[in-house]
C-alpha distance (Angstrom), angle and dihedral (degrees) to the residues before:
residue distance angle dihedral
M1 . . .
T2 3.80 . .
N3 3.80 122.9 .
Q4 3.83 111.4 -113.4
V5 3.81 112.2 -129.0
P6 3.78 114.5 -137.1
D7 3.77 116.1 -112.9
E8 3.88 110.7 -99.5
A9 3.86 90.2 -124.0
V10 3.77 91.3 54.1
L11 3.83 90.0 50.0
Q12 3.75 89.2 49.9
Q13 3.76 91.6 49.5
Q14 3.84 91.8 51.8
V15 3.80 89.9 49.9
D16 3.88 92.2 49.5
R17 3.81 89.2 47.2
R18 3.78 93.7 52.2
Q19 3.77 90.3 48.5
L20 3.84 89.4 48.7
Q21 3.80 90.5 51.6
E22 3.75 92.6 50.3
I23 3.71 90.1 51.5
I24 3.82 97.9 49.9
S25 3.81 100.7 32.9
G26 3.77 93.0 91.4
L27 3.83 97.6 44.5
G28 3.74 119.9 123.9
E29 3.79 93.0 -126.8
G30 3.72 125.8 71.6
I31 3.86 112.2 -101.4
L32 3.75 125.9 -160.0
L33 3.84 121.7 -174.3
I34 3.81 117.7 -155.3
D35 3.81 124.6 -170.9
P36 3.83 118.7 -153.0
S37 3.79 91.7 -128.3
D38 3.89 105.2 19.7
G39 3.82 96.8 47.0
L40 3.82 118.6 -149.2
V41 3.78 103.6 11.8
W42 3.80 105.9 165.9
A43 3.82 142.7 3.7
N44 3.88 129.6 -176.6
D45 3.73 121.0 -127.8
K46 3.78 92.4 -97.7
A47 3.78 93.0 57.2
L48 3.88 89.4 50.6
A49 3.86 91.8 49.5
L50 3.77 90.2 49.3
H51 3.77 89.3 59.0
D52 3.84 93.6 39.7
V53 3.82 93.6 -120.3
D54 3.88 135.5 122.3
S55 3.72 104.1 -142.6
L56 3.76 144.4 26.8
S57 3.77 90.4 -109.8
D58 3.80 90.2 61.7
L59 3.83 88.3 63.2
G60 3.76 93.9 51.8
E61 3.81 135.2 -102.2
T62 3.75 94.7 -112.9
P63 3.79 136.7 30.3
A64 3.91 87.5 -106.9
D65 3.85 88.3 54.8
Y66 3.80 90.6 50.8
R67 3.86 90.6 50.8
K68 3.78 90.3 52.7
R69 3.72 93.2 54.1
F70 3.90 102.2 38.9
Q71 3.65 135.7 44.6
L72 3.76 120.5 -151.3
K73 3.78 128.5 -163.1
Y74 3.80 134.9 171.8
R75 3.82 121.2 -116.7
N76 3.77 89.6 -97.4
N77 3.91 87.9 62.9
H78 3.81 95.1 -109.2
L79 3.83 112.1 140.5
L80 3.75 118.2 -125.0
A81 3.79 118.0 -113.6
D82 3.80 118.3 -129.9
N83 3.75 95.0 -98.9
Q84 3.90 89.4 46.7
Y85 3.83 94.7 62.3
P86 3.91 107.5 110.9
I87 3.81 92.4 -121.8
D88 3.76 91.6 53.6
R89 3.79 91.0 45.9
L90 3.77 90.2 52.1
L91 3.73 93.9 52.0
A92 3.89 89.4 49.1
G93 3.86 86.0 59.8
D94 3.80 94.5 -104.6
V95 3.86 111.7 146.2
F96 3.85 113.5 -162.1
H97 3.73 143.0 161.0
D98 3.87 140.9 -162.7
V99 3.86 93.2 26.2
V100 3.76 108.3 158.5
V101 3.72 120.1 -157.0
E102 3.84 138.3 162.6
V103 3.83 112.1 -124.5
S104 3.76 122.6 -158.5
R105 3.78 137.7 155.5
K106 3.82 118.9 -95.5
N107 3.78 87.5 -137.8
A108 3.85 126.4 40.3
D109 3.85 115.2 -96.5
K110 3.77 126.0 -105.2
N111 3.85 91.7 -81.1
G112 3.75 90.6 52.6
E113 3.83 89.7 -115.8
D114 3.80 126.8 128.5
W115 3.82 116.1 -109.2
R116 3.81 128.7 -164.1
S117 3.77 138.5 170.2
I118 3.80 127.0 -168.9
Q119 3.81 110.5 -144.1
Q120 3.84 138.5 -176.7
L121 3.71 110.5 -145.9
R122 3.84 137.7 -159.4
G123 3.79 125.9 -174.0
I124 3.76 123.5 -149.4
V125 3.81 132.6 -175.2
L126 3.77 118.2 -148.8
T127 3.81 114.8 -156.3
D128 3.84 134.4 -166.5
G129 3.81 124.4 -122.1
K130 3.75 90.1 -77.8
G131 3.78 94.7 53.2
K132 3.76 94.0 -107.6
P133 3.82 115.2 141.2
E134 3.78 110.3 -101.3
S135 3.72 106.0 167.8
Y136 3.79 139.4 -3.0
V137 3.79 123.3 -134.9
L138 3.86 124.4 -157.8
V139 3.81 112.4 -161.2
I140 3.81 114.0 -158.3
E141 3.71 127.5 -165.5
D142 3.79 125.5 -171.6
V143 3.90 111.1 -126.0
T144 3.76 98.1 157.4
E145 3.83 94.9 112.7
R146 3.82 91.9 51.1
F147 3.82 95.9 49.3
T148 3.79 95.9 42.8
A149 3.78 88.3 49.2
E150 3.87 88.5 53.1
E151 3.84 89.6 49.2
R152 3.81 90.5 53.0
F153 3.74 92.9 47.3
E154 3.78 91.4 49.7
K155 3.73 90.0 54.1
T156 3.82 99.0 47.1
F157 3.83 93.3 42.0
G158 3.77 93.0 48.3
T159 3.85 97.5 48.9
N160 3.85 98.1 39.8
P161 3.83 109.6 111.8
A162 3.90 95.3 -139.9
P163 3.71 108.0 99.2
A164 3.85 108.7 -113.2
I165 3.76 140.2 162.3
I166 3.87 131.2 -175.2
C167 3.79 123.9 -140.4
R168 3.89 123.7 -164.8
L169 3.88 107.4 -129.0
A170 3.70 93.8 -151.0
D171 3.85 95.4 70.5
L172 3.92 99.5 2.3
R173 3.81 91.6 -118.7
Y174 3.78 125.6 141.7
V175 3.82 113.0 -108.5
K176 3.85 102.2 170.9
V177 3.72 137.5 23.8
N178 3.79 131.7 173.6
Q179 3.78 131.5 -139.4
G180 3.87 93.4 -105.5
F181 3.83 90.4 63.8
L182 3.78 93.7 47.1
E183 3.76 92.3 49.6
M184 3.73 94.5 46.0
L185 3.89 93.0 53.9
G186 3.83 104.0 23.6
Y187 3.80 95.8 -120.4
T188 3.81 124.6 139.3
R189 3.76 121.8 -128.7
D190 3.80 89.7 -109.7
D191 3.82 89.3 53.9
V192 3.83 89.7 60.2
I193 3.84 114.4 29.4
G194 3.73 111.9 90.7
R195 3.89 94.3 10.9
S196 3.75 117.4 122.6
V197 3.87 126.9 -120.5
Y198 3.72 87.4 -107.9
E199 3.88 91.5 61.9
I200 3.80 95.8 44.1
D201 3.81 101.8 27.4
V202 3.82 107.3 -165.2
L203 3.92 86.6 179.4
E204 3.71 97.5 52.8
N205 3.85 112.8 141.9
A206 3.75 90.2 -3.2
T207 3.68 113.2 171.5
T208 3.89 88.5 -127.7
R209 3.83 96.5 28.9
D210 3.87 98.2 145.9
T211 3.88 93.0 48.7
A212 3.86 90.4 45.0
I213 3.80 93.2 50.2
A214 3.80 91.3 47.8
A215 3.86 90.4 51.8
L216 3.86 90.1 47.1
R217 3.80 91.6 53.1
D218 3.84 91.9 46.1
G219 3.79 92.9 44.6
R220 3.87 94.8 -118.7
T221 3.72 131.1 140.2
I222 3.90 113.2 -78.1
P223 3.87 109.7 -143.8
Q224 3.74 115.1 -132.9
T225 3.77 111.6 -81.5
E226 3.82 138.4 169.6
A227 3.79 116.8 -103.7
S228 3.68 141.4 155.0
I229 3.87 124.5 -127.1
R230 3.82 124.2 -157.5
L231 3.75 116.4 -118.4
P232 3.85 121.7 -133.8
E233 3.80 92.6 -116.8
G234 3.86 95.0 44.9
G235 3.77 133.6 -83.9
S236 3.74 123.5 65.6
K237 3.82 141.3 -109.3
L238 3.74 127.1 -127.1
V239 3.83 113.7 -127.6
I240 3.85 144.4 163.7
V241 3.72 106.6 -125.8
A242 3.82 129.8 -170.8
G243 3.88 131.8 179.5
Q244 3.77 131.2 -147.4
P245 3.77 124.4 -176.5
I246 3.85 115.6 -127.0
E247 3.79 136.0 160.9
I248 3.75 122.9 -122.4
G249 3.80 121.3 -173.9
E250 3.82 87.3 -14.4
E251 3.79 92.4 -56.9
A252 3.76 119.6 121.1
C253 3.89 109.8 -119.6
M254 3.83 139.6 170.4
L255 3.80 117.3 -128.7
F256 3.83 108.4 -149.2
T257 3.94 117.2 -162.3
F258 3.83 124.6 -172.6
M259 3.78 146.1 -163.0
D260 3.72 120.4 -157.4
L261 3.82 110.6 -122.6
E262 3.76 94.8 177.4
P263 3.98 94.7 108.0
R264 3.79 89.3 53.4
R265 3.82 92.8 48.2
K266 3.70 91.9 49.1
A267 3.81 91.2 49.5
E268 3.83 91.7 47.7
E269 3.85 91.5 48.4
A270 3.79 90.7 48.9
L271 3.87 90.9 50.6
R272 3.78 93.4 52.5
Q273 3.83 97.3 47.3
S274 3.78 94.2 91.1
E275 3.75 145.0 -28.8
E276 3.80 89.9 -120.2
R277 3.75 93.6 60.5
F278 3.90 94.1 35.8
A279 3.86 97.2 95.5
R280 3.77 94.2 50.4
S281 3.84 94.5 44.7
F282 3.77 92.5 43.0
R283 3.75 90.9 54.2
L284 3.77 98.7 46.0
T285 3.78 102.2 38.9
P286 3.86 109.1 117.8
V287 3.84 92.0 -137.8
P288 3.85 117.5 88.9
T289 3.82 106.2 -108.2
V290 3.82 138.6 171.8
L291 3.84 131.1 -168.2
T292 3.81 114.5 -145.3
A293 3.69 135.6 176.0
L294 3.81 109.3 -98.8
D295 3.83 91.8 -131.1
G296 3.83 109.0 62.0
L297 3.74 95.4 -2.7
R298 3.83 91.1 -111.5
I299 3.82 109.0 173.7
L300 3.84 113.3 -113.6
D301 3.81 97.7 175.8
A302 3.88 144.1 -16.0
N303 3.79 128.2 -155.8
D304 3.71 128.9 -122.5
A305 3.77 93.1 -99.5
F306 3.77 91.4 59.9
F307 3.80 94.2 53.5
S308 3.81 91.3 42.6
V309 3.78 94.2 51.2
F310 3.78 101.9 38.5
G311 3.88 96.4 31.8
F312 3.85 100.3 -132.6
I313 3.78 126.2 133.7
E314 3.73 125.4 -131.3
E315 3.74 96.2 -101.8
E316 3.85 89.7 59.1
V317 3.83 94.9 53.1
I318 3.81 114.8 22.8
G319 3.78 113.1 89.5
K320 3.79 95.2 16.3
A321 3.83 125.2 107.5
L322 3.80 109.7 -101.6
P323 3.83 93.3 -121.8
E324 3.82 90.0 54.5
V325 3.85 94.3 58.6
P326 3.84 109.9 96.0
L327 3.81 93.2 -114.6
W328 3.77 97.3 115.4
T329 3.88 128.6 90.0
S330 3.85 92.3 -156.1
E331 3.81 141.9 12.0
T332 3.68 88.8 -118.3
S333 3.77 95.6 62.9
R334 3.80 89.9 44.6
H335 3.79 93.7 51.7
G336 3.78 90.2 44.0
L337 3.75 91.0 56.2
E338 3.83 92.1 49.5
R339 3.79 92.8 48.1
D340 3.75 95.3 48.1
I341 3.85 92.7 50.6
D342 3.84 91.6 45.1
K343 3.78 90.6 50.8
S344 3.83 101.8 49.4
G345 3.79 104.7 6.7
S346 3.81 90.2 -122.6
L347 3.80 141.0 57.5
R348 3.80 131.3 -148.1
N349 3.81 125.1 -160.0
A350 3.75 99.7 -31.1
E351 3.85 106.6 176.7
I352 3.85 105.3 -135.4
Q353 3.80 132.5 164.6
T354 3.89 110.5 -126.3
L355 3.80 134.8 -171.4
T356 3.76 128.0 -132.3
K357 3.73 120.0 -144.1
H358 3.81 89.6 -95.5
E359 3.85 89.3 53.0
E360 3.79 95.6 -105.9
I361 3.82 111.1 154.6
L362 3.80 116.4 -127.4
D363 3.81 127.7 -174.9
C364 3.80 107.8 -137.2
L365 3.69 139.8 179.7
V366 3.82 105.5 -137.6
S367 3.81 121.0 -156.5
A368 3.87 128.9 175.7
E369 3.73 130.8 -168.9
A370 3.73 131.5 -176.1
V371 3.89 113.9 -122.0
T372 3.68 135.9 172.3
I373 3.88 114.6 -128.4
Q374 3.78 113.8 -173.7
G375 3.72 92.4 -24.1
R376 3.82 93.9 -49.4
E377 3.82 121.6 117.9
C378 3.78 107.3 -122.5
L379 3.84 139.3 166.2
L380 3.76 123.5 -127.7
V381 3.81 109.7 -150.9
V382 3.78 118.7 -164.3
F383 3.92 125.6 -166.8
Q384 3.84 113.0 -160.3
D385 3.79 107.9 -165.8
I386 3.80 107.8 -137.5
T387 3.71 97.7 166.0
E388 3.93 94.3 113.2
R389 3.86 90.4 46.1
K390 3.85 91.5 52.2
Q391 3.72 88.7 49.8
T392 3.93 93.5 52.5
E393 3.82 87.6 49.0
V394 3.75 92.1 54.2
E395 3.90 89.6 47.6
L396 3.89 89.8 50.0
I397 3.83 89.2 50.8
A398 3.87 90.2 46.9
A399 3.74 89.6 50.7
I400 3.78 92.3 52.9
E401 3.81 90.5 46.3
A402 3.81 88.8 52.5
V403 3.67 90.5 54.5
M404 3.81 89.3 50.5
K405 3.79 93.6 48.6
D406 3.84 98.0 92.9
T407 3.76 101.1 16.1
S408 3.80 138.0 78.0
W409 3.85 100.5 -156.0
F410 3.83 91.3 101.0
S411 3.80 112.4 72.1
R412 3.79 123.0 -123.8
T413 3.79 91.0 -112.6
V414 3.82 87.0 65.1
I415 3.78 89.7 60.8
E416 3.74 89.7 55.4
K417 3.82 90.7 49.3
L418 3.76 92.1 48.9
A419 3.87 89.4 53.5
N420 3.87 87.6 52.9
L421 3.81 91.8 46.5
R422 3.84 90.9 50.6
R423 3.84 90.5 49.7
P424 3.81 107.2 22.5
G425 3.79 116.4 -158.5
R426 3.83 94.4 10.2
G427 3.79 106.8 148.2
T428 3.72 124.3 -131.0
K429 3.78 99.7 -144.8
V430 3.76 99.0 76.3
Q431 3.82 114.1 60.8
S432 3.79 119.1 -146.8
T433 3.77 119.5 -105.1
E434 3.84 84.9 -128.2
L435 3.79 85.1 78.8
A436 3.63 88.8 62.7
S437 3.77 91.6 80.1
M438 3.77 89.9 64.4
T439 3.83 121.5 93.5
P440 3.81 120.2 -127.1
R441 3.76 90.6 -103.1
E442 3.78 94.6 46.3
L443 3.83 88.9 52.1
E444 3.80 88.8 49.3
V445 3.76 91.3 52.9
L446 3.89 91.0 45.1
G447 3.75 89.7 51.7
L448 3.78 92.5 54.0
M449 3.82 89.0 48.4
C450 3.79 89.3 53.5
Q451 3.77 86.7 54.4
G452 3.82 92.1 56.4
L453 3.82 100.3 -104.1
S454 3.83 119.3 149.2
D455 3.82 123.1 -133.8
A456 3.88 88.5 -98.8
E457 3.81 91.9 54.0
I458 3.73 93.0 46.4
T459 3.85 87.6 50.2
R460 3.74 90.4 56.8
K461 3.82 97.4 40.6
L462 3.79 95.7 49.9
K463 3.87 93.9 33.8
L464 3.74 92.3 -127.0
T465 3.80 132.7 137.4
R466 3.77 120.0 -93.7
N467 3.81 91.2 -116.5
T468 3.81 93.0 50.3
V469 3.85 90.7 53.3
R470 3.84 89.5 46.7
N471 3.76 90.4 52.3
H472 3.81 92.3 50.2
V473 3.83 90.5 49.1
A474 3.91 91.0 50.0
R475 3.81 90.3 51.0
I476 3.88 90.6 49.0
Y477 3.86 89.0 52.1
N478 3.83 90.6 49.3
K479 3.84 96.4 48.7
A480 3.81 92.3 43.8
D481 3.83 91.9 43.0
V482 3.83 93.1 -130.5
H483 3.83 130.9 129.8
S484 3.85 102.7 -153.7
R485 3.76 142.9 47.4
T486 3.75 93.6 -117.0
A487 3.81 91.6 50.4
A488 3.90 90.5 50.7
V489 3.86 91.3 51.7
V490 3.83 90.5 48.1
W491 3.89 89.8 47.2
A492 3.87 89.5 51.0
R493 3.83 94.8 47.7
E494 3.84 93.2 47.9
R495 3.76 86.1 60.8
G496 3.83 94.6 47.8
F497 3.75 95.9 -104.8
V498 3.83 117.5 136.3
G499 3.81 103.0 153.7
A500 3.76 130.3 -119.7
P501 3.87 114.9 -45.0
E502 3.84 119.5 -100.0
K503 3.75 113.8 -88.8
N504 3.77 89.8 -144.3
P505 3.80 104.7 48.7
S506 3.82 91.0 179.5
R507 3.78 91.8 68.4
S508 3.74 102.8 111.3
K509 3.72 104.8 158.6
R510 3.88 129.7 52.1
P511 3.82 114.2 -132.7
K512 3.75 118.3 -114.9
S513 3.79 111.4 -93.5
């Protein structure tokens, strides 16, 4: 029996394939090589890990074997038919890219637990010198974290009670809306999604409309402002609206949050109808309200809602000057109230922290309007309790931070903006005394964390051991009372700490860890 000598072209193909394998074995993506006649011939370690297997044989020797082992479905939950599997499409000569599928086993794994991986696929055909297909390459990227993070965000955003809507800045169209917004205005989801900000204008008749629209177009924070939104059945609703830039799926967006001011508007309209009905309306309005003399701000009367919310009795309030009543958490807020009223004779939506008789802190929007009662110039002061609304905003921010905790699809600038949203108007020039508890080395590590460096990068930059850096990070978490890297960065930025600037400003891309 004579030995059969391999064809020279076959030997060359084997040499070329070995060289190709050596080149791609260390790539970050999963790589699967498919031969037209031999089936699945090679996979790098990343491709095996993305299928939760140890060897090529576990994937299957042929496309049919692969289909028996793994079930693929699109993100809309539609299962792929046999000829739609990426391997089969490649062998049919179909080149594709950015195909996202969810991969799972057709049978439970060895622990009896379900396993799944969300993958973004790209198909490449390698040809010989004559243009004839020689090998097929399936490039696999793991996008599980990104898509599961989006699922968590969708859930937390949709169920949060604070009315909210998200507009895509590229075309100024609404891409997400939660149930709180729909219930507040009476719209359906189909009425809103895909509509432009010109069709459902959340900044209509805003007191600072021009400034707000300019901020929207530039993707900047929109401070809270009073506006009215048209209702689907006619009429309008008075709201406080604020906007915060965020990124969703690498798209720049604007998150609008709202507070319904309709109860306050109805109360104010009722109070202005006539002097004859004033006393009754004033007493029964559900919004805490006091009536003072315009000169000196001496309190003439207060309604039941004021006494109920703040806990005072008439003898402790009536006849006293409004600034002298122990309502104020600080002298600064009290003096600011007096100064604004003296300057313009009125006040609109000043956000002030107040105290109840039992020293409970309430966040209030304070408005004041000059009125004439029986020929006497007076001031009507309204306290809108927004404590619950502020809490729901904090919960919404916490939910977004939880989504960001283990993902990278939110940019680092969003972390800075979230810190500003949590503590609006807080300057960055004065560093908090809370930072004084940090050692110089811990502050150095915290500064590098704020610049987006990983533990491995900090280790290299400071020439420390990995364990030393981890110990510093653990102590930072303990002193800041946080449990994640994102929370530590937000904590630092709330206190005006951003760390030392990079020595190499041209560095634009972090190395892979």
